[in-house]
C-alpha atoms as one frame of an Amber mdcrd trajectory, in Angstrom:
protein
   1.183   6.097  29.294   3.300   7.386  26.904   3.478   3.793  24.838  -0.189
   4.704  23.718   1.036   7.833  22.458   3.740   5.377  20.226   1.188   2.877
  18.736  -1.572   5.571  18.046   0.907   7.777  16.234   2.439   4.495  14.211
  -1.233   3.405  13.511  -1.919   7.440  12.446   0.836   6.956   9.863   0.232
   3.735   8.460  -3.432   4.735   7.478  -2.209   8.003   6.320   0.072   6.085
   3.934  -1.863   3.781   3.009  -5.152   5.431   2.171  -1.949   7.991  -0.006
  -0.373   4.977  -1.728  -3.881   3.219  -3.392  -5.054   6.174  -5.068  -1.420
   6.815  -6.199  -1.042   3.337  -6.994  -4.752   3.921  -8.753  -3.440   7.185
 -10.259  -0.043   5.519 -11.735  -1.837   2.775 -13.597  -5.227   4.940 -15.043
  -7.132   2.770 -11.981  -9.862   4.084 -10.358  -9.276   3.701  -6.620 -11.787
   0.849  -6.335 -10.384  -1.571  -9.146  -6.628  -0.689  -7.374  -7.871  -2.138
  -4.093  -9.011  -5.268  -4.998  -6.518  -5.535  -8.022  -4.192  -4.901  -4.526
  -6.083  -7.035  -2.860  -6.520  -9.991  -5.436  -2.166 -10.113  -5.951  -0.968
  -9.835  -2.460  -0.173  -6.000  -2.604  -2.017  -5.594   0.320  -0.612  -8.062
   2.573   3.068  -6.334   1.515   1.617  -3.058   2.330   0.390  -4.001   5.257
   3.337  -6.408   6.219   6.034  -3.307   5.269   4.277  -0.359   5.438   6.976
   0.949   7.496  10.050   0.600   4.959   7.649   1.589   1.580   6.475   5.366
   3.481  10.147   6.258   4.172  10.672   6.052   0.243   9.526   8.040  -2.711
   6.258   7.029  -3.394   6.817   6.072  -7.001   8.695   2.913  -6.009   6.342
   2.250  -3.258   3.439   1.765  -6.082   6.447   0.077  -8.884   6.803  -2.472
  -5.868   3.335  -2.936  -5.339   2.815  -3.058  -8.380   5.303  -5.821  -8.679
   4.726  -7.876  -5.913   1.051  -8.231  -7.606   2.356  -8.963 -11.156   4.363
 -12.133  -9.435   0.729 -13.509  -7.968  -1.218 -12.010 -10.802  -3.935 -14.610
 -10.488  -5.705 -15.458 -14.359  -9.461 -15.427 -13.835
């Protein structure tokens, strides 16, 4: 039972952080939230975010946004 509580707390924290950082990314790069989400999804930022959210959430949000941008710019696909 205790492990269920821990897992639930971790899931809740993950959702809260992701729900916070995508709008922060959008605001930082002057995008609307949908455009930011699509940009992150297309260029590997969401994968990076889901994989490394634990490390990203303990740092300054500015650094997390910058890290997401760096990952996306390295993976950016030109149409």
